Backbone as numpy.savetxt, mean C-alpha at the origin, in Angstrom:
# Nx Ny Nz CAx CAy CAz Cx Cy Cz
-8.92 -11.08 14.06 -8.52 -10.00 13.17 -9.02 -10.30 11.76
-9.67 -9.32 11.15 -10.13 -9.46 9.77 -9.46 -8.39 8.92
-8.95 -8.81 7.76 -8.24 -7.92 6.85 -9.00 -7.87 5.54
-9.34 -6.67 5.08 -10.05 -6.50 3.83 -9.29 -5.51 2.96
-9.05 -5.88 1.72 -8.42 -4.95 0.79 -9.53 -4.35 -0.07
-9.74 -3.05 0.08 -10.89 -2.36 -0.49 -10.67 -1.99 -1.95
-9.44 -1.65 -2.29 -9.09 -1.28 -3.66 -7.61 -1.56 -3.86
-7.24 -1.91 -5.09 -5.85 -2.26 -5.37 -5.63 -2.27 -6.87
-4.36 -2.30 -7.26 -4.05 -2.34 -8.69 -4.58 -3.60 -9.35
-4.56 -4.72 -8.64 -5.10 -5.96 -9.22 -6.62 -5.92 -9.31
-7.23 -4.90 -8.68 -8.68 -4.71 -8.74 -9.06 -3.51 -9.60
-8.09 -2.95 -10.36 -8.43 -1.99 -11.40 -8.08 -0.55 -11.17
-7.52 -0.19 -10.00 -7.13 1.21 -9.75 -5.79 1.23 -9.02
-5.13 2.37 -9.07 -3.91 2.54 -8.29 -4.31 2.72 -6.82
-4.02 1.74 -6.02 -4.41 1.78 -4.62 -3.85 0.58 -3.89
-3.83 0.69 -2.59 -3.54 -0.46 -1.73 -4.35 -0.28 -0.44
-5.58 0.23 -0.64 -6.48 0.58 0.46 -6.89 -0.66 1.23
-6.69 -0.61 2.54 -6.87 -1.78 3.39 -7.64 -1.40 4.66
-8.47 -2.32 5.11 -9.19 -2.15 6.37 -8.88 -3.34 7.27
-8.57 -3.06 8.53 -8.31 -4.10 9.51 -9.31 -3.94 10.65
-10.01 -5.02 10.96 -10.91 -5.05 12.11 -10.24 -5.87 13.20
-9.93 -5.23 14.30 -9.16 -5.90 15.36 -9.45 -5.27 16.71
-9.58 -6.11 17.74 -9.76 -5.66 19.12 -10.90 -4.65 19.26
-11.94 -4.78 18.45 -13.08 -3.89 18.54 -12.94 -2.59 17.77
-11.84 -2.42 17.03 -11.60 -1.22 16.24 -11.68 -1.53 14.75
-12.07 -0.53 13.98 -11.97 -0.60 12.53 -10.91 0.40 12.10
-9.86 -0.10 11.48 -8.69 0.71 11.15 -8.57 0.78 9.63
-8.68 1.97 9.08 -8.51 2.17 7.65 -7.09 2.58 7.33
-6.46 1.92 6.38 -5.07 2.21 6.04 -4.98 2.66 4.58
-4.45 3.85 4.38 -4.22 4.40 3.03 -5.47 4.28 2.16
-6.57 4.77 2.69 -7.85 4.68 1.98 -7.95 5.77 0.92
-7.44 5.44 -0.25 -7.48 6.34 -1.39 -7.33 5.54 -2.67
-7.55 6.18 -3.80 -7.40 5.51 -5.09 -7.21 6.57 -6.18
-6.52 6.18 -7.24 -6.26 7.09 -8.35 -6.06 6.26 -9.62
-5.89 6.96 -10.74 -5.58 6.32 -12.01 -4.26 6.84 -12.54
-3.53 6.00 -13.24 -2.33 6.45 -13.91 -2.72 7.36 -15.07
-2.20 8.59 -15.12 -2.63 9.54 -16.15 -2.32 9.11 -17.57
-1.18 8.47 -17.77 -0.82 7.95 -19.09 -0.16 6.58 -18.91
-0.48 5.67 -19.81 0.17 4.36 -19.84 0.19 3.91 -21.28
1.34 3.49 -21.77 1.53 3.15 -23.19 1.17 4.35 -24.08
1.29 5.56 -23.54 0.92 6.75 -24.29 -0.58 6.97 -24.36
-1.36 6.23 -23.59 -2.82 6.30 -23.64 -3.38 6.82 -22.32
-4.48 7.58 -22.37 -5.15 8.02 -21.14 -5.98 6.89 -20.56
-6.50 7.07 -19.36 -7.37 6.04 -18.78 -8.59 5.76 -19.65
-8.98 4.50 -19.69 -10.16 4.08 -20.44 -11.41 4.34 -19.60
-12.55 4.42 -20.25 -13.82 4.65 -19.56 -14.04 3.63 -18.44
-13.65 2.38 -18.69 -13.83 1.35 -17.68 -13.01 1.66 -16.43
-11.83 2.26 -16.61 -11.01 2.63 -15.46 -11.67 3.73 -14.64
-12.29 4.70 -15.31 -12.98 5.75 -14.58 -14.17 5.18 -13.80
-14.87 4.24 -14.40 -15.99 3.60 -13.70 -15.49 2.86 -12.46
-14.38 2.15 -12.62 -13.84 1.42 -11.48 -13.35 2.37 -10.39
-12.78 3.50 -10.79 -12.33 4.48 -9.82 -13.50 5.01 -8.99
-14.60 5.33 -9.64 -15.78 5.82 -8.92 -16.28 4.76 -7.96
-16.36 3.52 -8.42 -16.80 2.42 -7.55 -15.87 2.29 -6.34
-14.56 2.35 -6.60 -13.58 2.19 -5.52 -13.68 3.33 -4.51
-13.82 4.56 -5.00 -13.91 5.70 -4.09 -15.20 5.69 -3.29
-16.25 5.16 -3.87 -17.50 5.02 -3.11 -17.31 4.04 -1.94
-16.63 2.92 -2.22 -16.34 1.96 -1.14 -15.42 2.58 -0.09
-14.41 3.28 -0.57 -13.44 3.90 0.33 -14.13 4.92 1.23
-15.02 5.73 0.66 -15.74 6.72 1.45 -16.52 6.06 2.58
-17.19 4.97 2.28 -17.96 4.26 3.31 -17.05 3.73 4.41
-15.88 3.22 4.03 -14.99 2.67 5.04 -14.31 3.75 5.86
-14.05 4.91 5.26 -13.54 6.03 6.07 -14.58 6.39 7.12
-15.85 6.46 6.71 -16.92 6.79 7.65 -17.03 5.75 8.76
-16.78 4.49 8.42 -16.94 3.40 9.39 -15.71 3.15 10.25
-14.59 3.80 9.92 -13.34 3.57 10.65 -13.19 4.59 11.77
-12.74 4.11 12.92 -12.46 5.03 14.03 -11.01 5.50 13.99
-10.15 4.69 13.40 -8.73 5.04 13.26 -8.38 5.00 11.77
-7.72 6.05 11.30 -7.28 6.13 9.90 -5.76 6.30 9.89
-5.09 5.47 9.11 -3.64 5.58 8.93 -3.35 6.13 7.54
-2.50 7.14 7.47 -2.03 7.67 6.18 -0.51 7.59 6.19
0.05 6.67 5.41 1.49 6.42 5.49 2.32 7.43 4.71
1.70 8.12 3.76 2.35 9.19 3.03 1.29 9.91 2.20
1.71 10.99 1.53 0.73 11.89 0.95 0.69 11.83 -0.58
0.84 10.65 -1.14 0.56 10.46 -2.56 -0.94 10.26 -2.71
-1.50 10.74 -3.81 -2.94 10.89 -3.92 -3.72 9.57 -3.96
-3.04 8.46 -4.18 -3.75 7.18 -4.15 -3.79 6.59 -2.75
-3.40 7.39 -1.73 -3.36 6.88 -0.36 -4.25 7.66 0.61
-4.95 8.65 0.13 -5.95 9.36 0.94 -6.88 10.12 -0.01
-8.01 10.58 0.52 -8.97 11.31 -0.31 -8.74 12.80 -0.08
-7.95 13.39 -0.94 -7.45 14.75 -0.71 -8.54 15.82 -0.76
-9.57 15.61 -1.56 -10.56 16.67 -1.77 -11.73 16.62 -0.80
-11.71 15.68 0.15 -12.83 15.56 1.08 -12.34 15.44 2.52
-11.67 16.47 3.03 -11.19 16.39 4.42 -12.31 16.21 5.43
-13.52 16.61 5.06 -14.64 16.47 5.99 -14.93 15.01 6.33
-14.52 14.08 5.47 -14.72 12.66 5.76 -13.98 12.24 7.02
-12.92 12.97 7.35 -12.04 12.58 8.45 -12.37 13.30 9.75
-13.39 14.14 9.75 -13.75 14.85 10.97 -14.08 13.86 12.09
-13.56 14.12 13.27 -13.85 13.29 14.42 -13.07 11.99 14.50
-12.22 11.73 13.52 -11.45 10.49 13.49 -10.10 10.68 14.20
-9.51 9.57 14.61 -8.12 9.56 15.01 -7.29 9.27 13.78
-6.45 10.23 13.39 -5.62 10.08 12.20 -4.17 9.86 12.63
-3.61 8.73 12.25 -2.21 8.42 12.51 -1.49 8.63 11.19
-0.69 9.69 11.10 -0.20 10.13 9.80 1.32 10.29 9.78
1.83 10.26 8.58 3.25 10.60 8.36 3.47 12.04 8.80
4.52 12.25 9.58 4.89 13.60 10.03 5.01 14.51 8.81
4.21 15.58 8.76 4.24 16.46 7.57 5.37 17.47 7.57
6.19 17.46 8.62 7.23 18.48 8.74 8.64 17.92 8.67
8.82 16.66 9.05 10.17 16.09 9.15 10.29 14.83 8.29
11.50 14.64 7.74 11.77 13.48 6.89 10.72 13.36 5.79
10.49 14.46 5.08 9.46 14.50 4.05 9.96 15.39 2.91
9.65 15.00 1.68 10.09 15.80 0.54 9.14 16.97 0.32
9.53 17.88 -0.54 8.78 19.12 -0.71 7.35 18.86 -1.19
7.20 17.98 -2.16 5.88 17.70 -2.72 4.91 17.21 -1.65
5.36 16.24 -0.86 4.48 15.71 0.18 4.26 16.72 1.31
5.24 17.57 1.56 5.06 18.60 2.58 3.94 19.56 2.18
3.94 19.95 0.91 2.88 20.85 0.42 1.53 20.16 0.47
1.47 18.92 0.03 0.21 18.19 0.03 -0.33 18.01 1.45
0.54 17.68 2.37 0.10 17.49 3.75 -0.39 18.80 4.34
0.25 19.91 4.02 -0.19 21.22 4.51 -1.60 21.53 4.01
-1.84 21.31 2.72 -3.15 21.59 2.16 -4.23 20.70 2.79
-3.88 19.44 3.02 -4.86 18.48 3.52 -5.13 18.64 5.01
-4.07 18.80 5.79 -4.22 18.80 7.24 -4.47 20.19 7.82
-3.73 21.17 7.32 -3.76 22.48 7.95 -4.67 23.48 7.24
-4.42 23.72 5.97 -5.20 24.74 5.26 -6.67 24.39 5.21
-6.99 23.10 5.14 -8.38 22.67 5.09 -9.10 22.82 6.43
-8.31 22.98 7.51 -8.88 23.05 8.85 -9.07 21.70 9.50
-8.61 20.63 8.84 -8.81 19.29 9.37 -8.14 19.10 10.72
-6.97 19.69 10.91 -6.24 19.48 12.15 -7.01 19.99 13.37
-7.99 20.86 13.15 -8.81 21.36 14.25 -10.05 20.50 14.48
-10.31 19.57 13.57 -11.55 18.79 13.63 -11.30 17.29 13.75
-10.05 16.91 13.90 -9.70 15.49 14.04 -8.58 15.36 15.05
-8.40 14.17 15.58 -7.29 13.89 16.49 -6.12 13.39 15.65
-5.22 14.28 15.33 -4.12 13.95 14.41 -2.86 13.65 15.21
-2.29 12.48 14.96 -1.08 12.03 15.64 0.01 11.80 14.60
1.15 12.44 14.76 2.29 12.17 13.89 2.89 10.85 14.35
2.89 9.87 13.46 3.11 8.49 13.87 4.53 7.97 13.67
5.39 8.71 13.03 6.73 8.24 12.70 7.43 7.62 13.92
7.87 6.37 13.77 8.66 5.65 14.79 7.93 5.45 16.11
6.61 5.55 16.12 5.87 5.46 17.38 5.21 4.09 17.56
5.01 3.74 18.81 4.21 2.57 19.18 3.05 3.06 20.01
1.84 2.76 19.55 0.63 3.26 20.19 -0.19 2.09 20.70
-0.64 2.18 21.94 -1.44 1.13 22.56 -2.81 1.70 22.89
-3.85 0.98 22.48 -5.22 1.42 22.66 -5.94 0.49 23.65
-7.01 0.99 24.24 -7.83 0.17 25.12 -8.30 -1.08 24.38
-8.34 -2.19 25.09 -8.76 -3.43 24.46 -7.62 -4.28 23.93
-6.39 -3.74 24.04 -5.23 -4.54 23.64 -4.70 -4.28 22.25
-5.27 -3.33 21.52 -4.77 -3.02 20.19 -3.43 -2.28 20.29
-2.46 -2.75 19.50 -1.15 -2.11 19.46 -0.79 -1.84 17.99
-0.42 -0.60 17.70 -0.01 -0.23 16.35 1.40 0.36 16.44
2.32 -0.25 15.72 3.72 0.19 15.71 4.06 0.71 14.31
4.73 1.84 14.28 5.12 2.44 13.00 6.64 2.42 12.84
7.07 2.25 11.63 8.50 2.31 11.32 8.97 3.76 11.31
10.26 3.92 11.31 10.79 5.24 10.98 10.52 5.49 9.50
10.57 6.72 9.03 10.34 6.98 7.61 11.27 6.15 6.73
10.69 5.44 5.80 11.43 4.53 4.91 11.25 4.98 3.46
12.24 4.71 2.66 12.21 5.19 1.27 11.06 4.58 0.46
10.45 5.41 -0.35 9.41 4.99 -1.29 10.12 4.35 -2.50
10.67 3.15 -2.25 11.44 2.48 -3.29 12.92 2.55 -3.00
13.70 2.91 -4.01 15.15 2.92 -3.86 15.60 4.08 -2.97
16.70 3.86 -2.26 17.23 4.88 -1.36 17.54 6.16 -2.13
17.12 7.28 -1.57 17.38 8.57 -2.18 16.36 9.00 -3.22
15.31 8.20 -3.43 14.33 8.53 -4.46 13.68 9.89 -4.21
13.37 10.60 -5.28 12.70 11.89 -5.18 11.25 11.75 -4.73
10.75 10.51 -4.71 9.38 10.28 -4.27 9.23 10.40 -2.76
10.33 10.44 -2.04 10.27 10.68 -0.61 10.17 9.42 0.22
9.57 9.56 1.40 9.53 8.47 2.37 8.10 8.15 2.81
7.94 6.94 3.35 6.65 6.44 3.80 6.82 5.80 5.17
5.70 5.50 5.82 5.71 4.72 7.04 5.21 3.31 6.76
5.77 2.33 7.42 5.21 0.99 7.47 4.52 0.83 8.82
3.60 -0.11 8.90 2.83 -0.26 10.14 2.65 -1.72 10.51
2.69 -1.99 11.80 2.40 -3.32 12.34 1.22 -3.20 13.29
0.19 -4.01 13.04 -1.01 -4.01 13.87 -1.09 -5.34 14.59
-1.21 -5.28 15.92 -1.28 -6.49 16.74 -2.53 -6.48 17.60
-3.18 -7.61 17.65 -4.34 -7.80 18.51 -4.29 -9.23 19.04
-4.17 -9.36 20.36 -4.00 -10.67 20.98 -2.80 -11.37 20.33
-2.98 -12.52 19.69 -1.84 -13.23 19.11 -1.76 -13.10 17.59
-2.49 -12.13 17.03 -2.51 -11.96 15.58 -1.75 -10.70 15.18
-1.07 -10.79 14.03 -0.26 -9.67 13.55 -0.50 -9.45 12.06
-0.72 -8.19 11.70 -0.80 -7.78 10.30 0.25 -6.70 10.07
1.04 -6.86 9.02 2.11 -5.92 8.71 1.84 -5.30 7.34
1.84 -3.98 7.33 1.54 -3.22 6.12 2.80 -2.51 5.66
3.31 -2.91 4.49 4.59 -2.40 4.03 4.54 -1.11 3.26
3.32 -0.59 2.98 3.18 0.63 2.21 3.94 0.53 0.88
4.51 1.63 0.41 5.11 1.68 -0.94 6.62 1.51 -0.93
7.13 0.55 -0.19 8.58 0.36 -0.12 9.12 -0.45 -1.30
8.22 -0.98 -2.13 8.58 -1.58 -3.41 9.57 -2.74 -3.29
9.20 -3.71 -2.51 10.01 -4.92 -2.43 10.24 -5.47 -1.03
10.94 -4.73 -0.16 11.45 -3.36 -0.31 12.78 -3.30 -1.06
13.03 -2.15 -1.68 14.30 -1.95 -2.35 15.42 -1.58 -1.38
15.05 -0.98 -0.26 16.04 -0.49 0.69 16.23 -1.49 1.83
17.45 -1.80 2.15 17.74 -2.81 3.17 17.26 -2.41 4.56
17.24 -1.12 4.89 16.76 -0.70 6.20 15.29 -1.07 6.37
14.51 -0.86 5.33 13.09 -1.24 5.38 12.96 -2.75 5.51
13.77 -3.49 4.78 13.75 -4.95 4.87 14.04 -5.42 6.29
15.04 -4.84 6.92 15.40 -5.26 8.27 14.28 -5.00 9.26
13.55 -3.90 9.09 12.41 -3.62 9.95 11.34 -4.70 9.77
11.04 -5.02 8.52 10.02 -6.03 8.24 10.42 -7.39 8.81
11.67 -7.77 8.62 12.11 -9.07 9.13 12.07 -9.11 10.66
12.31 -7.99 11.29 12.22 -7.92 12.75 10.78 -8.05 13.22
9.85 -7.51 12.44 8.44 -7.50 12.82 7.74 -8.84 12.60
8.08 -9.53 11.52 7.31 -10.72 11.12 7.48 -11.83 12.14
6.35 -12.42 12.52 6.31 -13.57 13.42 5.56 -14.71 12.73
5.74 -15.95 13.18 4.96 -17.05 12.60 3.47 -16.75 12.66
2.80 -16.95 11.55 1.37 -16.68 11.48 1.03 -15.28 11.00
2.03 -14.42 10.82 1.77 -13.05 10.38 1.21 -13.01 8.96
0.36 -12.02 8.73 -0.06 -11.67 7.37 0.67 -10.39 6.99
1.31 -10.40 5.83 2.11 -9.26 5.38 1.59 -8.79 4.03
1.36 -7.49 3.91 0.99 -6.89 2.64 2.13 -5.99 2.20
2.66 -6.24 1.01 3.82 -5.50 0.54 3.58 -4.99 -0.88
4.15 -3.86 -1.18 4.14 -3.29 -2.53 5.34 -3.87 -3.29
5.07 -4.58 -4.36 6.17 -5.16 -5.13 6.86 -4.12 -5.99
8.10 -4.37 -6.41 8.87 -3.40 -7.18 8.24 -3.14 -8.55
8.42 -1.93 -9.09 7.81 -1.56 -10.37 8.61 -2.11 -11.55
8.44 -3.39 -11.83 9.20 -4.01 -12.91 8.92 -3.36 -14.26
7.76 -2.75 -14.41 7.42 -2.09 -15.69 8.24 -0.82 -15.91
8.93 -0.35 -14.88 9.81 0.81 -15.00 11.29 0.41 -15.06
11.59 -0.89 -15.01 12.98 -1.34 -14.92 13.80 -0.85 -16.12
14.91 -0.19 -15.82 15.78 0.32 -16.86 15.28 1.59 -17.50
14.14 2.11 -17.00 13.55 3.32 -17.56 13.51 4.40 -16.49
12.58 4.31 -15.56 12.51 5.27 -14.46 13.19 4.75 -13.20
13.37 3.45 -13.13 14.03 2.81 -11.99 15.11 1.89 -12.53
16.26 1.88 -11.91 17.37 1.09 -12.43 17.09 -0.41 -12.30
17.71 -1.18 -13.19 17.60 -2.63 -13.11 18.11 -3.14 -11.77
19.20 -2.53 -11.29 19.77 -2.97 -10.01 18.77 -2.81 -8.88
18.04 -1.69 -8.87 17.07 -1.45 -7.79 15.89 -2.42 -7.87
15.40 -2.66 -9.08 14.29 -3.61 -9.25 14.74 -5.01 -8.83
15.93 -5.40 -9.25 16.46 -6.71 -8.88 16.61 -6.82 -7.36
17.05 -5.75 -6.73 17.19 -5.76 -5.28 15.84 -5.88 -4.60
14.83 -5.19 -5.12 13.49 -5.31 -4.56 12.96 -6.72 -4.65
13.18 -7.37 -5.78 12.75 -8.76 -5.94 13.52 -9.69 -5.00
14.81 -9.44 -4.86 15.64 -10.27 -3.98 15.19 -10.11 -2.53
14.87 -8.90 -2.13 14.43 -8.68 -0.75 13.04 -9.28 -0.50
12.17 -9.28 -1.50 10.89 -9.97 -1.37 11.11 -11.45 -1.10
12.10 -12.02 -1.78 12.40 -13.43 -1.57 12.93 -13.67 -0.16
13.68 -12.72 0.37 14.17 -12.85 1.75 13.01 -12.79 2.75
11.99 -12.00 2.45 10.81 -11.97 3.33 10.19 -13.35 3.40
10.13 -14.03 2.26 9.58 -15.39 2.23 10.47 -16.35 3.01
11.76 -16.36 2.67 12.67 -17.35 3.24 12.99 -17.11 4.70
13.20 -15.85 5.07 13.64 -15.53 6.43 12.48 -15.10 7.33
11.51 -14.36 6.77 10.38 -13.92 7.57 9.36 -15.02 7.80
9.12 -15.82 6.78 8.20 -16.95 6.86 6.79 -16.55 7.35
6.18 -15.53 6.71 4.80 -15.20 7.09 3.86 -16.32 6.65
2.68 -16.38 7.23 1.72 -17.38 6.76 1.10 -16.95 5.45
0.90 -15.63 5.28 0.35 -15.08 4.04 1.15 -13.86 3.63
1.52 -13.80 2.36 2.20 -12.64 1.80 1.37 -12.13 0.63
0.83 -10.93 0.79 0.04 -10.30 -0.26 0.94 -9.30 -0.97
1.10 -9.46 -2.27 1.95 -8.57 -3.06 1.10 -7.92 -4.15
1.13 -6.59 -4.21 0.28 -5.88 -5.16 0.89 -4.53 -5.49
0.04 -3.61 -5.93 0.37 -2.22 -6.21 1.32 -2.12 -7.41
2.53 -1.57 -7.25 3.37 -1.31 -8.42 3.67 -2.57 -9.23
3.88 -3.70 -8.57 4.28 -4.91 -9.28 3.25 -5.35 -10.30
1.97 -5.31 -9.95 0.96 -5.87 -10.85 0.56 -4.92 -11.96
1.25 -3.79 -12.08 1.08 -2.94 -13.26 1.83 -3.52 -14.46
2.56 -4.58 -14.24 3.27 -5.32 -15.28 2.46 -6.58 -15.58
1.96 -6.70 -16.82 1.15 -7.86 -17.18 1.92 -9.16 -17.00
3.22 -9.10 -17.10 4.04 -10.31 -17.00 4.71 -10.44 -15.63
4.10 -9.84 -14.61 4.78 -9.80 -13.31 5.05 -11.18 -12.73
4.20 -12.16 -13.06 4.42 -13.50 -12.47 5.72 -14.12 -12.97
6.19 -13.73 -14.15 7.48 -14.25 -14.63 8.62 -13.74 -13.75
8.45 -12.53 -13.21 9.49 -11.96 -12.36 9.55 -12.64 -10.99
8.44 -13.24 -10.58 8.40 -13.81 -9.23 8.20 -15.33 -9.26
8.66 -15.97 -10.33 8.54 -17.44 -10.41 9.24 -18.12 -9.23
10.44 -17.64 -8.90 11.18 -18.24 -7.78 10.43 -18.01 -6.47
9.83 -16.83 -6.32 9.07 -16.51 -5.11 7.87 -17.45 -4.96
7.18 -17.68 -6.07 6.00 -18.55 -6.05 6.38 -19.97 -5.67
7.48 -20.46 -6.26 7.95 -21.81 -5.96 8.38 -21.93 -4.50
9.16 -20.96 -4.03 9.66 -21.00 -2.65 8.50 -20.91 -1.66
7.54 -20.04 -1.92 6.39 -19.91 -1.03 5.60 -21.21 -0.96
5.40 -21.84 -2.10 4.66 -23.11 -2.13 5.41 -24.18 -1.33
6.73 -24.22 -1.49 7.53 -25.22 -0.76 7.48 -25.00 0.75
7.28 -23.73 1.16 7.28 -23.41 2.58 5.86 -23.29 3.14
4.88 -23.63 2.32 3.47 -23.58 2.73 3.06 -22.16 3.12
3.57 -21.19 2.35 3.21 -19.78 2.53 2.23 -19.40 1.42
1.15 -18.76 1.79 0.18 -18.31 0.80 0.68 -17.01 0.18
1.01 -17.04 -1.11 1.48 -15.86 -1.84 0.43 -15.48 -2.86
-0.18 -14.30 -2.68 -1.31 -13.89 -3.52 -1.24 -12.39 -3.78
-2.00 -11.95 -4.80 -2.23 -10.52 -4.94 -3.52 -10.16 -4.21
-3.88 -8.89 -4.22 -5.03 -8.44 -3.44 -6.33 -9.06 -3.93
-6.50 -9.15 -5.25 -7.72 -9.74 -5.80 -7.85 -11.19 -5.36
-6.76 -11.94 -5.44 -6.78 -13.34 -5.03 -7.08 -13.46 -3.54
-6.48 -12.59 -2.75 -6.71 -12.64 -1.31 -8.18 -12.44 -0.98
-8.82 -11.54 -1.71 -10.23 -11.23 -1.46 -11.18 -12.17 -2.19
-10.64 -13.11 -2.98 -11.50 -14.04 -3.71 -12.23 -13.39 -4.86
-11.61 -12.35 -5.46 -12.24 -11.60 -6.55 -11.46 -11.79 -7.84
-12.06 -11.43 -8.94 -11.43 -11.55 -10.25 -10.29 -10.54 -10.37
-9.16 -11.00 -10.87 -8.02 -10.10 -11.08 -8.25 -9.26 -12.33
-8.24 -7.94 -12.17 -8.47 -7.03 -13.30 -7.51 -5.84 -13.20
-6.26 -6.02 -13.58 -5.29 -4.92 -13.55 -5.50 -3.99 -14.75
-6.48 -3.13 -14.65 -6.95 -2.38 -15.82 -5.87 -1.47 -16.41
-5.04 -0.87 -15.57 -3.98 -0.02 -16.13 -3.04 -0.83 -17.00
-2.65 -1.99 -16.53 -1.77 -2.85 -17.32 -2.45 -3.32 -18.60
-3.77 -3.38 -18.58 -4.55 -3.84 -19.74 -5.01 -2.69 -20.63
-4.49 -1.51 -20.42 -5.02 -0.32 -21.12 -4.95 -0.43 -22.64
-3.90 -0.99 -23.19 -3.83 -1.15 -24.65 -4.96 -2.01 -25.17
-5.24 -3.10 -24.46 -6.34 -3.96 -24.86 -7.68 -3.24 -24.73
-7.84 -2.47 -23.65 -9.09 -1.74 -23.44 -9.35 -0.75 -24.57
-8.30 -0.13 -25.05 -8.44 0.83 -26.15 -8.39 0.16 -27.52
-8.21 -1.17 -27.55 -8.16 -1.87 -28.82 -6.90 -1.63 -29.61
-5.81 -1.29 -28.88 -4.54 -1.00 -29.56 -3.60 -2.19 -29.58
-3.97 -3.26 -28.92 -3.12 -4.44 -28.84 -3.59 -5.48 -29.85
-2.71 -5.90 -30.77 -3.11 -6.90 -31.79 -3.66 -8.17 -31.16
-3.27 -8.45 -29.91 -3.73 -9.68 -29.27 -5.07 -9.53 -28.60
-5.64 -8.32 -28.62 -6.90 -8.09 -27.91 -8.09 -8.58 -28.71
C-alpha cells in the first residue's frame, strides 16, 4: 500500500487530498483544494494563488489516474466542483446527498451530482455506513455520518474511511477535527490496528474561543491524544485545520512527547511526504509584509 498526500494546508492550500494505491487500485480521497477567502483581514496572497493552481493541476491528474474516487463531504476543498467531466467513468463513493446532510451540502451535492449530469456518467455509490469489497482483496469501510467538528455544528457531517489491502490498513478521518465528537473517536479506535497509518484533521485552534468553543478545541486535542495512547497507530498524520495555526506545535507538545515515547511517527502532511512545510494561509501576514517579524 502506498499513500500520497497530494495537497494539504501544510503544503500551502486548504486541502487534505490523498491518494492510496492498494491491491491494484488507485483510490483518490477528497481530491480538491481551496484558499481561505480572508485571514487576519487579508485576502489570499499571489503566492497562495500560484500554489492553488499547482495543487489543482496535480489533483486533476490524480482524478484522471484514479479508478475509485471518495468524496467524504461537499465542502469545496474536497472535490473539484466546476469540472464534473473529470469524474466521468469513475466509481464515486460519496456522502449520501439526501440523508444526514445539512442544507448547504445538499444543494452543493445536487449541483455536482445531479444537475451537472454526472450521476448518468459515473458509477455513484452512496457510501454512508457501508463496507465495500472489490476484486483483488480491496476492502473499503465507511463510518456513519460523523460531525464536522463539534456535535451539532452547522457545518454538517462527513464520512470517515478505512482502506484495507492484505495486512495493511489506512484510516482517513476526514474533517472530524480531533475528533471533537466521541462517537467519531470510538469508530476510529475500533478501526485502528497495530501498523495502521491514520490521517486526521486536527482541531482548529486558531478559532478557539472565537468560532469554536475552548471546550470543543480542548476535547479535540484530548481525543487526538487518546488516538495515540489507545489506538497506537504506527503513523499518525495530522494536518488541515490544525496547521492553520502558526503555533500549533505548542498545542500538541504532549502528543509529540507521547508519540515519541511510544515509537509512533507523528507528522504533518508535508513531513510525511518529505517536503518543505509551507502553511501559506497561516503565513499570510508575513506574505503581505504586515508582520513586524517578517
